[in-house]
N, C-alpha and C positions, 0 to 999 in steps of 0.2 A: 587349772589355770584360769585363765580371763573368762571362759565361757562357764566353769564352776562357779564363778564370783556372781556372772551377773545372775545364774539361773537361781543360786540362794539368795541374792540379794531383792529379786524379785518375788520370791517366794516369801521374804521374810515380810516386805511392805505388804504384802497381800493379806499375809496372815496377821498384821498390824491394822487393816483397815485403810490402809492410806491409797492400797490400790484396787481397782472393783471395777467388775462389769456393770455399766449402766443399762436396765430395762427402758428405761426413756430416751435416751440419746442413742441407745444400741450400740454401742463404743466402750472401748476402757477410759478408762477414767482414773485421775489421781492428785493427790493435797502434796501439792509441792515444798509449802511451808512447811507441814508435818514431817516430812521425810527427811528433809534438810535437818531441821528441829530436833527428833527421834533418831537418828542414824548417822548423827558427824561423825561420833566415837567408832562406827563399821569401817574404818578404813582397808581392813585385808578380811580375806575369805576363813581367817581362823577366828576372827572377831563374830563373824555375821553367824558362821556356823557354833559357835560356843551360843549365843545368845538364842539360837533358832531351839539346840537342845533343851536350853534352860528352861526353856517357856515349855518344854513339851510336860505332858503328866510324869509323873512319877514312872510309872509302869514302863513307858515306853524308853525312857532314860535307861532305865534299868534294859531293857532290851537292847538298846544300844553296847550299852558300856560292855555286858557282858557278850554280845556277837561281836563285838572288836577285840575281847581277849581271845576272841576263837579264831579270828582271822579274817582275811579280807571275805570269805565262802564260807556258809556256816548253815546245816541242817537244821530245820525247825524243830524236831524230834529231840535232837542233843544240847539246843539250846534251851526250852524245856526242862530237862533232865538238869541242867547247869542253875535255873534260875531258881527250880522247885529244891533244889540241894542247898539254896543260901541260905541265911537265918531271918526268914519273914515269917508272918502270921499267915500265909495264903495257903491255903490245900492245894492238891495235886490237880484237883477237878478244876479249882478258879486258875491255877495257871496254866490249862490246856485250854481254859476258854478264853483267857485274857492276850495270852501272848499270838494267837494267831491274827485276834481283831487289833493288837497293836503293831505287828509288823506288816498289814494290809495298808492302815493309815499311814505307817512311814513310808511304804513304797507310793502311795498317791502322791506325798508331800515329795519326792525323790529323793529320799535319804537310802533307799533299799529298794534292789529290783530282784525278781524270781529268774531264774536259769534255766536252761533247759531241762536238768533234771528236777523230778517232782520234789516238792518241799523243800528246796535248797534256793537259799538266797544268798546275795553280794551286796554288798556297801556299793553307791552308783559311781564311789569316787576312791580312789586312795586317801585322799584329804580327809574325806569325811572319818573315816575307819580309826584315822591317828588322832581327831580331835574328840571321836566319842572315846577313845584310849587313854586322852590325856584325862580326860575327866575322871578317873578312875585315882584317886588319892596315890601318889607317888610314895614307896618306900613299903610299910609293914601292909596296907590292905592290898596292895598291886600284888604283892607274893602272895598275901593268904589267899589272894582270891583263885592267882595261877596256879598256886600248889592243889587246892579245892578241885579244880577243874581236872588237874590232870590226876589225882586219886581216884575221881571218880571214874574219868575214862577208862581208866586200867579197869577197874571193877567190868565195866561196861566190855571190854573188849576182851577179858579173859573168859568171861558167861556168854560170850557169843558164839554160835558154831561158824560163822562165815571168818572173822579176825580180821577183818580189813587192812591193808597196812597201813593206810593211810590214817586210823582213828591209834593206831599204837605210835605212829611217830609222833602226832598230836599229843598224845597223854607224856609222852617224855619231854617235848616241848615245852609243856606246860609245867610240869613236874621241874624242870631244871631253872625256869625263872622265877621260881618259889626254892630253888634248894637251900638259901641261905637259913631260913627259916627250921629245916632237918638239922637234927642236932646228935640223937639217938645212933650211936655205930650201926647198929642194925640194919636201922631204917636209912642210911648210907649206902651202907654196900647193898642194898637192895636198890635204890636209885641207879649206883654205878652201876650194876650187873644189867639193869635195865639199859642202860646207855650202849654199854658193850654191846648188846644184841644189836640196839638199833645202829649203832655204827657198822656192822657186819652186815644188817640189810642194808643199809644206803649204801657199802662198798658195794653190795651185789647189785645193786641196780646205776653204778656206776656214778651215784652221786658223791662224786671225793669231797666237796667242800662241807654238807650237811654230815659225812661222815668222819670228818676232821673233826666238827665242831662238839660230833655227840662222843667222840674220842675223848676230847679236850676235857668235856664235861665230865665224862665216867674217872678219869684220871684224878679231877680234882676234889670227888667226893671218896678218894683214898684217903687214909691216915699216913703221913708222909711218915711216922717211926715206924708204923710195922707194916706197910703194904709191901715188902721184900720180904717178910718171912714165912719159911717155910708151906704153913697152911695155905697162905696167899701168893704164893710164890708163879703158880701156872696160870692162873687169873691175870694177875699184875704184868706178868710178861706177853698176854695175849693181846691186854686192853692197851700197855704201853707200844706195842709192836705194830697195832693198828692205826695209834696217835701217828706213830712215825710213818707211817707207811699212806697214809693220809696226808698229813703234812706235806709230804715229798711230792705227793701226785697232786695238791692245790698251791703249791709253790711257797709255803711256809717254811721259810727257809729257819730262821732263829728258832721255831718252835721244833722242828726234824733234827737238827743237832743237838739241842737240847736232850729232847729223849732219847737218841741214839747212847749220845755218850751217859745217861743214867744206865740204860738197858748194857751196855758192854761193862759196865763198873758193877754192876749187879747181876751180870750171868751168872748160872750155877751149871751149863752145859756150852759146850763146846758149838754146838750146832744153834743154840740160842744167839752167841755171841756172832758169830754168821751170818745167821738171817738180817740183824743190825746193820753190819758192815755190806750187805748186798742194798738197802734200802739208802745207803752213804753214797755207795758209788752210784746209784740211777739220780741220785739228788744232786752230785758234783756234774756230770754227766749234761744233767739238763739244764746247769748253770753255765755251760762251758769250761768249767777248769776240770779238762780230760785227763789233764798229766794227773791232779789229783787225785782223781777216779780209779786211774790205771793205778796207781802207788797203792791205795785203799785194797784193791783187788790184790793185787800179790803180797800182801800182809796176810789178806785172807786164805790166798793158796797156802803159804808157809803156816800158818796153822793147821790146814788138812794135810800138811807133809808133802805137798805136790810143789817142786820146784822143777824152774827151767832157766837157763840160761840166757842171761836179759842180752844178750849180745852176740847173738847166734852169726856163726858167717854162712855165705853162701854152699858154703862146703856140706857145715850141718842139715841146712834145709834141703838139699839132695839129696844126702843122706836117709833123711826121714820121708823125702818124697818116692824114694826110691822103695823103700820099704814098703809105704801106702800102699804104691801099684803093686807088687808083690802077694799082698795080703787081698789085695781085691783082683788078681789075674785070673783065678777061676770061677768067679763068684759074678752070677747073673744079676738081673735088677731084681728079679724074682728072689734070688736067693738072698741078694740083701734084708728084701724086705721080710724073707721070712727068718732072718736071726733073731735067736732067743729074745725076751723083752726083759729089762734088768728095770725093779721098782727098787733096787738097792738107793737108801740115804744116801750113802756118800757119793756114788756118782752123779746122781741128781744135783746135790749141790756142788758139787766139782764141776759138774758141764754148766752148771748156771754161770757161775763166776768167770771160770775159763771166758764163755762167749760173751759175757760184757766186759772184762779185762779186753780181750782179743780187739772185740769191736771198737773200744776207743780209743787203745792203742793204734789202730788202721788210722782214723784219722787225726791222729798228731803231727802237726807238719814238718815235726824233727824228728818223729819215733824211727824205731828201729824196722827196714823194712820186712825184713826176715822175720824180725817174731811174731806176729798175728798169724801168719802162715803156719810158723812152727808147733804154736798152741793149737790152734786146728786139726792140724794132723795128729799131734799126739790123741787128741782127744777122738777121733777119727778111728785110731788105733786101738783103743780103748773099748770103744762101741764092737768094731765087729771081732774083738778078742773075749768081751765078757758081756757084750748084748747091748740091743739098743734102748737108749734112756730119752727121755722129755726132750733132751738138748742136744740128741745124735743127729738131728738133720741140719741142724747148725752148721756142722763140721763139712759132711757132704754138700751144702750151697758153696761153703769157704774153696773144698774142693773146686769144684765147677767154677769159680771165679778166678781161679788160677789156673784151670785149664784156659780159660777164657783170654788169659795175658798171654799167655804163651801161642796165642793163634789157632786152637784147637777149638773152636765155633763149636761144630757139632758135636762134641763130646760133652763139651761144658755147658749145653744145653741140654743134653740128656741126665747129666747130675743135677742141675738146676730141679728140670722137673721130677727126677728120684725124690730130691730132697722133699719137695712138697706132696708128692703123694706118702713119702715116709710119714710126716705130719699128720696128713687125714689118717690115716691108719692109726697112728697111735691116740687119734683125739685127744689130742690135748691144746687147748684156746689159747692158753698161757703163751705160749710161742709161737701163735700165728703170726702176729704181727711185726714180730722182729723176724720169723722168715720168710715173709713175704717179699720183704723190705730186701735183706739180703739176695736175694737171686732175682728180683726184677731191678736191682740196683746195677748188678752185673751181667746177669746173660740171659734174663726171660726176655729183653728187646731183639735179641737175634734171629727168632725164629717170629715173635709175635710182633704185630704192629704196633706201635704206640698205645694206639687208640684201643685194642683191645685188652692192655694190660689196667686201664682206670676203672673198671668194676673192681676186680682184684685187691687192686692198691687202697680202693674206698673201705672194701671188705676187713684190708687188714684195719685199716686205720680206726674201723669201727670195733673190731674185736680187740685191737688194746686200748680204747676208751674202755670197752667190759669189762676188762680185765686188770685195769690200773696202770697198764705198761705205758704211761702217758709219752714219754721221749719215743718209743718205737713207733707210737701210734701217731703220735704228729710227724713224724719225718717220712713215715708212709704218704700223710698227707701233702707233705712238700714235693716227695719224687710224684704225687698223682698231679702237681701242678708243674712241674717241671714236662714230664710226658703229655699231659692236656697241651703244653704248648709246643712242645716239639710236634706234636700231631696234625697241629695245625686247625684244630676247633676253634669256634668261636672265640674271641679277646671278653665278651660282654660277660660271658658264663664264666669265665675263668675268673674274671675279676674277682665276683661276686664270691666265688669259693673261697678264693686266696682271703678275703678280707677277714670270710669268716674263719678260716684258720686262724690267718695272724690274730684274730682276739684272742684265741684258746691260748695260742703259742705262749702271749704277753699274759694271759690270765694264771696261767700252770710254768709261768717262769721258765720256758723254754728260750734262753737268751739266744743262742747260737741259729737255730732253727729258724728263726723270726729276725735275723739280722738276714738270714740268706731269703727267706720268703720276701723279704720288703724288697731284695734286690729284684726279683723274679718280677713282684706285683707294681715296681717302678716301670721297669721295662714295658709290660703291657701299657702302662698309664704315657707311656713318652707314646708309643704307637697308637693309640685310642686318641692322642693328641692334648692328653691333661696335661700338657710342660711347656712350657715358654720356652725351651731351648727342645727340639724333638732328638738330637743327634748328642745330649749331654744326659747321662744317669743323673738326673737330680733333678726334685719336685717335691710333691706333698708330701709323700712318704720318705727318700733318702735323700741325701745327698752323697753324691758321688765320693768324697775326699772325707768326710765325715765317717761314712759306713766302711771305708776301707781300715780308717783308725780305729772303728770299733772293733773289726773284724780280729785286727791284731794285738786288741787289748785282752780278748777271752784268752785266758791261760791255756795255754796248750794247743790253741785252736786248731781247726782243723784246715788245711789247706784249698779246701772245698769252698769254704764263704770267699777266702780272697779272689781265688780263680772264678768261681761263679760271680762275682763284682765285674774283674776285666772281660770275662767273656759277655756280659750283662751289656758292659759300654762299647765293646767292641761292634756286637751283631749291632746295635743302633748304630755305630759311627759309619758302619757298613753300609747298611739299608740306606740312609741318608746322603752318603757319599763324602762325609769327614775324612779327606786319608792322611792329615795328619794326626787326629785322633787314632784313628786306624793303624796306621806305623807306630804310633809307641804302645797301644798296648799288646800288638805282636808280639814286641820287643820284651815286654814285661811277664809276658805268658812264657815264653822259653826260658824264663830264669828259674820257674819252680814248678817243671813240670817232672812228676817221678811214677813206679809203677802205679802207686793205688790212684791215684786221677787217672790212667790209663783204664782201669779197671770199671770206671764206671760208664755209665750209660750218659753223664755229659758229655764225655770225650767224644760219642759219637758228633754231635753237633759242633764242637771244639771244631773238630778236623776238616768237618764242611765248611762252615763258614769261614775259620782261618784261611782255609786253602781257598777259597772263592774270595777272603781278601789278600792272599798272597798274590793272586794273579790281578785283582783291581790297582795294585800298588806296582807291578809289574807294569801294567799298560799306562797307568800313569806316571809313573819313574822312568820307566824303561831302563829298570836296574837288572842284574841278572840273577844278584842273589834271592831275589823275590821268584825269578822263575823256578830256581833250584827248591826253593822251600815249598813251593807250591806241588814240586813234583814229588816232593817225600810225603806231602799230606795224599795225593793223587795214588801213589803206592800203599799207601794204607787201608784207605779207603777200597781199593781194589782189590786185597786181600780179605779184607771182611765181606765185598760183594762175591768174591768168586767161591767163597763156604756158606752162599745161601742165608746170609745177611738182610731180610727182607725188609726194613726201615732202611738201608744204605744203597740199592739200588738206582733209584731217580738219581741219588747225592754225585754219584760218580759220573753217570750220565753229563749230568750237569758239569759238574767239574772238567770232564775231558772235554764238554763241547766248549767252554769259557777256555779252558787251556788251548785250546785249537785256534778260537779265536784272536789271540794273541800274534799271530805269524801273517804277514803279511802275503805267503807262500800257500794258506791253505787254501785248500778250493773251497768256493763260494758254496756250492751244492753239499759238499762235504759234511762242512759246519752245519750249515743250515738243516740238514738230516740229524745230527748230531742233538741241537736245540731242540728239534722236536720230538726226538726219541724221549729225550729227558719230561721235556712237557707232558707229551702223552703217558708217560710211566707215574709223572706227579699226581695228574689227573685221576689217574687209575687206583691210586694208592690214596685220594683224599688230601694229600697233604698241600693245601691251598696257597700256604705260604709260601712255601717253595716253589710251588707253580708259575708265581706270580714273581718271584725271582729269576727264573728262567725265562720268562717272558720280555723281564726287564733287560736281560742280558741279550736275548735274541734279538731284541728292538735294538739296541747299541751297536750290536753285529753289523746289521743288514743298516744302519742309519749311516755306520762308516764306511760301507762298501757303495750303498748307492743312494744316499740321502734319506734327511727325514722322511718325506714323505712317503716312503718304502716300507717304516715302521708302524704305519699309524694302526694297523688292525691288531698287532703285538701291544702295542701301548694302551690302547683302548681294554683290551683283553685282562692284561696287569693289572687297569685300574679296576675293573669290575670286579676281579681276584681279592686285590687287597679290601674293598669295601666287602665283600663274601666274608673275609676272617673280622673286620671290625679295625682295620687300621687306618683310621681318620686321618691323620698326620699322613700317612704316604701317600694317599689322596689327594690333599693339599698340596703336598710337593709336586704330584704330576701332573695337578691343574696349574701351579703355575710355573711350570717348564713347558707344556705343553697347552698352546692357544687351544685349541681345539677342543680339549677338555672341560674347557671353563665353564659351560654350560650343562655340564653334566651333574645332575643331583645327584646328594647322597645325605645320608642320615644314618648317624654314628649309633643310637640305638635301634635302628632294625637289625636282624641276624643277618639279612642278604639287601644290599645298599644297590644303586644305580639303576636299575632296572628290572622288567619282568621276567627276560631270560636270563639273566643273570640270579635272581630271586630262584627260576625254576632250577636253575643248575647247583644251585647250592643245596637245594632242597633234596635234589636225587641224589647227589654225591656225599651229602655229610648225614643226611637224613637217618639211615640206617645205624651210623654210628652213635649219633648222637640224640637220638631218640632214647638208647638205655639211660643214657646218661641224665638227661631232665627228665625221666619217669623214674630215677631211683629214689629211695628215701630219703630225707632230708638228711643233710650232715650232724650225726648224732651231738646234742650237747650238752655233756653229763653236769654241767652246775646248775642250780636251781635257778629256775625263772626271779 
């Protein structure tokens, strides 16, 4: 940038003698006419750097050129070995003497700098490396240099005891840059083998983009006419499978589809063909083509000889449920965990495909409501009868979700926990991300506070990224963000996490997930005051109308996406009192409800907010239909709370208090007591946002009965709580509506706003929960820096 230009320009005119320190005047002096005359052409940093480098001694130029080929950072020993191997007349002794001196001079003039690691150096700026690299003649000379460096590094790597990974990757990278010069078939095969090995190593480190690059390079070294010959089939299949899988993980749709088509066309074994189709299912699911993913999955199951009634009736599912319950009747949890383990390849492959198909099928807006459950039940029966396979925990988690949907909260939570224990016992990392998602999206919230689930969801995300299950990993990340919001933790930290996850969703082409996360992020931005109109889901991240259209365009898209958009808009409108928008969104939400939605954790928040919204409309419009609808939500929340749903207790109390406040016949003391109980329980659980809502509603009730002055303390408390949460837009609204708050300071960037007592209360209440999260390892980033 500009700083680099200034530094290099000063260095250039100093070396030319146009800028110097005068011992007579004891200050810096310069010759302006000479500077103008000699540097007129140096109008940009590249020209200055080229000029400076070309005026250096030849040895220093060689040092920079060779170092640039090694990368932005290099070791002195490696640089010496590279230069010594080049066709020059210098002896090894001369090289070892001259290179350290040259490097020291280059450090003094600002081209290089030492690192914390002994005898390691780096370029002081990327542009310097780029310019030095550009001085290596493009074409044959550059390719020869890279190939020579790569072959030398491979020899050093193979002869070393430690065999560091970085040296192997660097060797393969260098050889790939010169691979066009390799013509001998055996040598091309050797490089293909090295790239295959590098791809596997990179994949094991969750470096999916480099892994895809190595796989692509390896395939390019194979002879298109002979690579699928019998003697090369196994190697080619593994390399092409890695290429397809890493292309899917890294979002290279075109390459993935091309490779899968080639594998299917040349497959000699059924399992090989099915592996390619599993990759295609993952790719289509990530792109939001859920119907396409399901069709590929059913075709794969047909090849395995497994068929399902594609349009099962309620009677069919009831029969399978009864059959499953009968098989479980005399089995305790320990009996289930002690079932024999099955390593049958057929069972594993069938389980994986059934799981993927059922997962995507359950998310299709117009999909069959019974088929996913039927598939999981059949798989569960196979597990009990033939033994547990790596995908057995999924069917137990699905069974738990069905129990939850039928209102059996205690039992559903038990089977959800059993599925997690089963996965731990089987000790298979590959299934962890998906299983954590299945459990915590449907039953984990019943007996565990939202904030307690966050670490587990982050673990699922990290495990998914490590094992290449990108779709499940990033769905865990989405669920983490949703439950973080539900927990009432600070919005600033949530915004940071969501931006990182959103970048990864874009990078890995997870379009449906990005659509959903963008909605939550915009909702948070609105609350934090980063929108021109806080009541409308519209701003720098999404536009309400456009995101609705985008969600509907994704083929077979989940109703979760469109419903999440409407729920986010509803909650914003409710928070800021936009009753017209509230009414519109409530009417739209009633058109799309189904059992799949009701089994999801987000439905808890929906019942709560829509219940409060119905009550607010009943108060505003004085219409009996809104009261009826609010009573329906109250009944649902009461059922959950009666069975010990920990996240619902304060919600029920607040809904009951707010509903009671509608009637002028309600005793003031009774309603006040209910509001106080709701506030106390929300405070105890750390739900700052819900506590703030409760204080606002209680203040409204007191104002209606005894005037605004009687509600000052409750309004002040709500103001403090919204500040603790980071909802700057709510603070601004409360200040506009309440004159006495206008002198109260707040700062959006602080974790606790307004005053010392508020900050202390926030730290005491949230500290134990937020401390674990803020001290967690950073969100993993599998892509290269």
